[in-house]
C-alpha positions in Angstrom: -91.9 -115.0 207.1 -94.6 -112.7 208.4 -94.7 -111.3 211.9 -97.7 -113.4 212.7 -95.9 -116.6 211.7 -92.9 -115.7 213.7 -94.9 -114.9 216.8 -96.9 -118.1 216.4 -93.7 -120.0 216.8 -92.9 -118.1 220.0 -96.3 -118.2 221.7 -97.7 -121.5 220.5 -95.0 -123.9 219.1 -92.5 -123.2 221.9 -95.0 -123.1 224.8 -97.4 -125.8 224.0 -100.4 -123.5 223.9 -103.1 -124.5 221.4 -104.2 -121.7 219.2 -107.7 -122.9 218.9 -108.2 -123.3 222.6 -106.6 -119.9 223.2 -109.1 -118.3 220.8 -112.0 -120.1 222.6 -110.8 -118.6 226.0 -110.7 -115.1 224.5 -114.2 -115.5 223.0 -115.6 -116.8 226.3 -113.9 -114.0 228.3 -115.2 -111.2 226.0 -118.8 -112.5 225.7 -121.1 -109.7 226.7 -118.2 -107.2 227.0 -117.7 -104.0 225.1 -114.1 -104.6 224.2 -110.9 -106.4 225.2 -108.0 -108.5 224.0 -105.3 -111.0 224.9 -101.9 -109.4 224.6 -98.9 -111.8 224.3 -95.4 -110.6 224.6 -91.9 -112.0 224.4 -89.0 -109.6 225.0 -85.2 -109.7 225.1 -83.1 -106.7 226.4 -79.5 -106.0 227.1 -77.5 -103.0 228.4 -73.9 -102.1 228.9 -72.6 -99.2 230.9 -69.1 -97.7 231.2 -67.8 -95.5 233.9 -64.5 -94.7 235.6 -62.5 -96.2 232.7 -64.1 -99.6 232.9 -67.1 -101.7 232.1 -69.4 -101.1 235.1 -72.4 -103.2 234.2 -73.5 -105.7 231.6 -76.9 -107.3 231.7 -79.2 -109.5 229.6 -82.8 -110.3 230.3 -85.6 -112.4 228.7 -89.2 -112.1 229.7 -92.5 -113.4 228.4 -96.1 -113.2 229.5 -99.6 -112.2 228.7 -102.2 -109.6 229.7 -105.9 -110.3 229.4 -108.3 -107.4 229.3 -112.1 -107.1 229.4 -113.8 -103.8 229.1 -117.4 -103.2 230.2 -118.7 -99.7 229.9 -116.0 -97.5 231.5 -114.7 -100.4 233.7 -111.7 -102.5 232.9 -110.8 -105.9 234.2 -107.1 -106.8 233.7 -105.0 -109.8 234.7 -101.5 -110.7 233.6 -99.0 -113.5 234.2 -95.5 -114.5 233.2 -96.7 -118.1 232.7 -97.9 -118.9 229.2 -100.2 -121.8 229.9 -103.9 -122.6 229.4 -104.4 -122.9 233.1 -103.0 -119.4 233.7 -105.3 -118.0 230.9 -108.3 -119.6 232.5 -107.5 -118.1 235.9 -107.1 -114.7 234.3 -110.4 -115.1 232.4 -112.3 -115.8 235.6 -110.8 -112.7 237.2 -111.4 -110.2 234.4 -115.0 -111.3 233.7 -116.0 -110.0 237.1 -116.0 -106.5 235.5 -119.2 -107.3 233.6 -121.5 -107.1 236.7 -124.7 -107.4 234.8 -123.8 -105.0 232.0 -124.6 -106.6 228.6 -122.2 -105.0 226.2 -121.9 -105.1 222.4 -118.4 -106.0 221.4 -116.7 -103.2 219.4 -115.5 -104.0 215.9 -111.8 -104.9 216.0 -109.1 -102.8 214.3 -108.4 -103.1 210.6 -105.1 -104.9 210.0 -102.2 -103.5 208.0 -99.4 -104.9 205.8 -97.2 -101.8 206.5 -93.9 -102.3 208.2 -92.2 -99.2 209.7 -89.0 -101.1 210.8 -87.3 -104.4 210.3 -87.9 -107.6 212.3 -84.2 -108.1 212.9 -82.9 -108.8 216.4 -80.2 -106.1 217.2 -79.0 -108.0 220.2 -77.5 -110.8 218.1 -76.2 -108.7 215.3 -73.0 -107.5 217.0 -70.7 -109.6 219.2 -70.4 -108.8 222.9 -66.7 -107.9 222.6 -67.5 -105.3 219.9 -70.0 -103.6 222.1 -67.6 -103.4 225.0 -64.8 -102.1 222.8 -67.2 -99.4 221.5 -67.6 -98.1 225.0 -63.9 -98.2 225.7 -63.2 -96.4 222.4 -65.7 -93.7 223.4 -63.9 -93.2 226.7 -60.4 -93.0 225.0 -61.6 -90.6 222.3 -63.3 -88.2 224.7 -60.2 -88.0 227.0 -57.9 -87.5 224.0 -60.1 -84.6 222.8 -59.5 -82.3 225.7 -57.3 -82.4 228.9 -60.2 -81.0 230.9 -62.2 -84.2 230.6 -62.6 -85.6 234.1 -65.1 -88.4 233.6 -66.7 -90.3 230.7 -69.9 -92.3 231.1 -71.4 -94.2 228.2 -74.2 -96.7 227.8 -75.5 -99.0 225.1 -78.8 -100.7 225.3 -81.0 -102.8 223.0 -84.4 -104.5 223.0 -86.2 -106.9 220.8 -89.9 -107.6 221.5 -92.5 -109.6 219.7 -96.2 -109.1 220.4 -99.4 -110.8 219.3 -102.9 -109.5 220.0 -105.7 -112.0 220.0 -109.3 -110.6 219.7 -112.7 -112.2 219.8 -113.7 -114.1 216.7 -110.2 -115.2 215.9 -108.7 -111.9 214.8 -104.9 -111.8 215.4 -102.4 -109.0 214.9 -98.7 -109.1 215.5 -95.6 -106.8 215.5 -91.9 -107.3 216.0 -90.1 -104.3 217.5 -86.3 -103.6 217.6 -85.0 -100.7 219.6 -81.5 -99.5 220.4 -79.9 -96.5 222.1 -76.4 -95.0 222.7 -75.8 -92.4 225.4 -72.6 -90.4 226.2 -72.0 -88.1 229.2 -68.8 -86.1 229.7 -67.7 -84.2 232.9 -65.1 -81.5 232.4 -63.3 -79.5 235.0 -61.2 -76.4 235.5 -59.8 -76.2 239.0 -62.7 -76.8 241.4 -65.3 -76.0 238.8 -67.0 -78.9 237.0 -69.8 -79.1 234.4 -71.4 -82.0 232.4 -72.7 -82.5 228.9 -74.6 -85.4 227.4 -75.8 -86.6 224.1 -77.8 -89.7 223.0 -79.2 -91.3 219.9 -81.4 -94.3 219.1 -84.2 -95.8 217.0 -85.7 -99.0 215.7 -82.5 -99.8 213.8 -79.5 -102.2 214.0 -76.6 -101.6 216.3 -74.3 -101.4 213.2 -74.7 -97.7 212.7 -73.7 -97.0 216.3 -70.5 -99.0 215.9 -69.5 -96.7 213.0 -67.0 -94.1 214.3 -68.6 -91.4 212.2 -71.8 -91.8 214.3 -70.4 -92.2 217.8 -67.7 -89.5 217.3 -70.5 -87.0 216.8 -72.2 -88.2 220.0 -69.0 -87.7 222.0 -68.2 -84.3 220.3 -71.6 -83.0 221.1 -71.5 -84.1 224.8 -68.1 -82.6 225.2 -69.2 -79.3 223.5 -72.1 -79.0 225.8 -69.9 -79.6 228.9 -67.4 -77.0 227.8 -70.1 -74.4 227.0 -71.5 -74.9 230.5 -68.0 -74.6 232.0 -67.8 -71.0 230.8 -71.4 -70.1 231.5 -72.6 -67.3 233.7 -75.6 -67.2 236.0 -78.9 -66.9 234.2 -81.0 -63.8 234.7 -84.5 -64.0 236.1 -87.7 -62.4 235.0 -90.2 -62.3 232.2 -88.6 -62.0 228.8 -88.8 -63.3 225.2 -87.6 -66.8 224.9 -86.4 -68.5 221.7 -86.6 -72.3 221.9 -84.4 -74.3 219.6 -85.3 -76.9 217.1 -85.4 -80.7 217.7 -85.1 -82.1 221.2 -86.5 -78.9 222.8 -89.8 -80.3 221.5 -89.9 -82.1 224.8 -91.4 -78.9 226.2 -94.2 -79.3 223.6 -94.6 -83.0 224.5 -94.9 -82.4 228.3 -96.7 -79.1 228.5 -99.2 -79.7 225.6 -99.1 -83.3 224.4 -100.3 -85.0 227.5 -103.2 -82.5 227.7 -104.4 -83.8 224.3 -104.6 -87.4 225.3 -108.1 -88.8 225.2 -108.5 -90.0 228.8 -107.7 -86.6 230.3 -110.2 -84.9 228.0 -113.0 -87.5 228.5 -112.6 -87.1 232.2 -112.4 -83.3 231.8 -109.2 -83.1 233.8 -107.2 -81.5 230.9 -106.8 -77.8 230.3 -107.9 -78.5 226.7 -111.2 -80.3 227.6 -114.2 -79.0 225.7 -112.1 -76.8 223.4 -112.4 -78.9 220.2 -112.7 -76.6 217.2 -111.6 -73.5 219.1 -108.4 -71.5 218.9 -105.9 -72.7 221.4 -102.6 -71.5 219.8 -101.3 -68.6 217.7 -101.9 -68.7 214.0 -99.3 -70.9 212.2 -99.0 -73.4 215.0 -99.7 -76.9 213.7 -98.9 -79.9 215.9 -99.2 -83.6 214.8 -98.6 -86.9 216.5 -97.1 -89.2 213.9 -96.4 -92.8 214.7 -95.8 -93.8 211.1 -92.2 -92.4 210.7 -89.9 -95.2 209.6 -87.3 -96.4 212.1 -88.1 -93.7 214.7 -87.9 -94.4 218.4 -91.5 -93.4 219.0 -93.0 -95.2 215.9 -95.2 -98.3 216.1 -96.6 -100.3 213.2 -99.6 -101.1 215.3 -100.4 -100.0 218.8 -100.8 -102.3 221.7 -104.5 -102.9 220.9 -103.8 -103.8 217.3 -104.8 -100.4 215.7 -102.4 -99.2 213.0 -100.5 -96.1 214.0 -101.4 -92.9 212.3 -100.6 -89.3 211.7 -103.0 -87.4 213.9 -103.4 -83.6 213.5 -103.9 -82.2 217.0 -103.7 -78.5 216.4 -103.9 -77.0 212.9 -103.1 -73.3 212.3 -103.8 -72.7 216.0 -107.2 -74.5 216.1 -107.7 -77.7 218.2 -108.5 -80.5 215.8 -108.0 -83.8 217.6 -107.1 -85.9 220.6 -104.9 -89.0 220.9 -107.2 -92.0 221.4 -107.1 -95.6 222.5 -110.1 -97.8 221.9 -111.8 -97.3 225.2 -111.7 -93.6 225.3 -112.5 -93.2 221.6 -115.6 -95.4 222.1 -116.8 -93.4 225.1 -116.2 -90.1 223.4 -117.8 -91.1 220.0 -114.5 -90.7 218.2 -112.2 -93.1 216.3 -109.1 -94.8 217.7 -105.9 -93.1 216.5 -103.5 -95.9 217.1 -102.2 -94.4 220.4 -103.2 -97.2 222.8 -99.9 -98.1 224.3 -98.6 -100.1 227.3 -95.2 -100.6 228.9 -95.4 -104.4 228.8 -97.8 -107.3 229.2 -98.1 -106.3 232.9 -99.9 -103.1 232.0 -103.3 -102.2 230.5 -103.1 -99.8 227.5 -103.9 -96.1 227.7 -103.7 -93.1 225.3 -100.0 -92.2 224.8 -98.0 -90.1 222.4 -95.7 -91.5 219.7 -93.7 -88.8 217.8 -95.2 -85.4 218.7 -94.0 -82.7 216.3 -94.7 -79.0 215.6 -94.4 -78.3 211.9 -92.2 -75.7 210.3 -93.2 -72.1 209.7 -91.7 -69.6 207.3 -89.0 -67.7 209.3 -85.3 -68.2 209.1 -83.8 -69.0 212.5 -81.3 -66.1 212.1 -84.2 -63.8 211.5 -85.9 -64.9 214.7 -82.8 -64.3 216.8 -82.1 -60.9 215.3 -85.7 -59.8 216.2 -85.0 -60.1 219.9 -83.3 -57.2 221.7 -82.9 -59.0 225.0 -84.0 -62.5 225.9 -83.1 -66.1 226.3 -82.2 -68.7 223.7 -82.8 -72.2 225.1 -81.1 -74.8 223.0 -81.4 -78.0 225.1 -83.6 -79.1 228.0 -83.1 -81.4 231.0 -85.9 -82.3 233.3 -89.3 -80.8 233.8 -92.6 -81.0 235.7 -96.1 -80.5 234.4 -99.5 -80.4 236.0 -102.0 -81.8 233.4 -105.1 -80.2 234.9 -103.7 -76.6 235.1 -101.1 -76.9 232.3 -98.5 -75.3 234.5 -94.9 -76.4 233.8 -91.3 -75.9 235.0 -88.4 -76.9 232.7 -84.7 -76.6 233.2 -82.5 -75.6 230.3 -79.3 -77.6 230.1 -77.9 -75.3 227.4 -79.0 -71.7 227.0 -77.6 -68.3 225.9 -78.5 -64.7 226.5 -79.6 -62.8 223.4 -78.4 -59.2 223.3 -79.3 -56.7 220.6 -80.3 -59.5 218.2 -77.2 -61.5 218.7 -76.4 -64.7 220.6 -74.4 -63.7 223.8 -72.8 -65.6 226.6 -73.9 -69.0 227.7 -75.9 -69.1 231.0 -76.6 -71.8 233.5 -79.4 -72.4 236.0 -82.1 -71.2 233.7 -85.6 -72.6 234.1 -88.7 -71.8 232.0 -91.9 -71.4 234.0 -95.3 -71.1 232.3 -98.6 -72.7 231.3 -98.9 -75.0 228.4 -102.1 -73.7 226.8 -101.1 -70.1 227.5 -97.6 -70.5 226.0 -99.1 -71.7 222.7 -100.8 -68.3 222.4 -97.4 -66.6 222.9 -95.8 -68.1 219.8 -94.8 -65.0 217.7 -92.4 -66.5 215.1 -92.0 -70.1 213.8 -88.8 -71.2 212.1 -88.6 -73.1 208.9 -86.2 -75.7 210.5 -88.5 -78.2 212.2 -86.3 -81.2 213.3 -86.8 -84.4 215.2 -84.8 -85.3 218.3 -81.9 -87.8 218.0 -83.9 -90.7 219.4 -83.7 -90.6 223.2 -87.2 -89.8 224.4 -89.0 -91.9 227.1 -92.4 -90.8 228.4 -93.8 -91.6 231.8 -97.5 -91.7 232.6 -99.2 -93.5 235.5 -96.1 -95.5 236.3 -95.7 -96.7 232.7 -92.8 -95.8 230.4 -92.8 -96.0 226.6 -90.3 -94.8 223.9 -91.4 -91.6 222.2 -90.1 -88.9 219.8 -90.4 -85.2 219.8 -89.6 -82.4 217.3 -90.2 -78.7 216.5 -88.7 -75.7 214.7 -87.1 -72.8 216.3 -89.8 -70.8 218.1 -90.0 -67.3 219.5 -92.3 -67.2 222.6 -93.2 -63.7 223.8 -93.0 -63.2 227.5 -92.2 -66.4 229.4 -91.1 -66.3 233.0 -87.4 -67.3 233.3 -86.1 -68.5 236.7 -82.4 -67.8 237.1 -79.6 -67.5 239.6 -78.0 -64.1 238.7 -77.9 -61.6 241.5 
């Protein structure tokens, strides 16, 4: 059964909506417009959290609704409702048509459909019994406490989603996607006397829950969270000043995502509020730096078969060998910039209009061994994992906290440090890349990106990198 057939059952057979009449409302709404669509969504979600040796929360939610959008020039009219009825659609149509205001548009050609499937249409929520999920969290708690007597607290959470979307465009074009998503997180607090530190690890993707029930998988998650906590328990205060910084492979790509990726989204560049605006075809990074946004990776958290406008996801080269080659585009900004949509028009839910967003943003491997990179640094910082950060898109300035970092002394990894922050400028730090490892890796599937109040799942990745002369904020006297 195709995704379109399955979503027809959800949105028409079960609601009483008539497909022909819905198509007529969409046609009437978009007459004289430049673009737009009806976005239908049905979603189920659940979450379980464990803390203080017991199940602290268990929740289940079902939601459905639509978002109707009309685009006229640069203006967007958007209306949404949780009621799937013809009367609600007609009210929304009258609202969004006000955006036309005398502008006589020529409706853009709709996206080309795809038969590609990057993940299964299974519902992870129903694949594993409630009791099994609760037992998993209890087992995680017991395993962590048995690993080390210094464990003071164990927090674990398991969450899952299953969403079905259908996009209806003028002329009867319809596109659909069914999206599973799961995630497991573990946090461990360890203590030695009055001193306490925490570590965390998570994993997820568009896969069934089954793999997370497997002890071989969740044992690794607990082991890694505990390892980080114990490393931080023995850490010394981080030094401050300008120094070479080695950034680890995998999840540290979140720095790339925040400091650089947002600046390559089409809306910021069309409005010239990005530090990268007007630099297409120019060198913006050191030779060897190649960055892609790839929404086509099977089963990955940030992947989407089609975006929320119906455009198939793609592998978009953003920077190639240091030269700016592309932006991430939704349909509106691509049309206004004379470019093609890249399958990056994403929205949090039917209650939000789409905008350009990242999927899986990755720096590709270079040719250096990680050990070679470390041995080249006489004194510096090795940042292995990152916590939170802040970025100013217009200036490119960023501040990131390192949740796991080490001193490098005479080309060798030295003591762990805590309290280290990296301070810099996204476009500038790209030009400071001196060595690129051959070990590019993806994160474990935990990324969530926020923009203008909307949150969507994303992925990041990169190889080990040597950045020459970043400012490190520290707490050492």
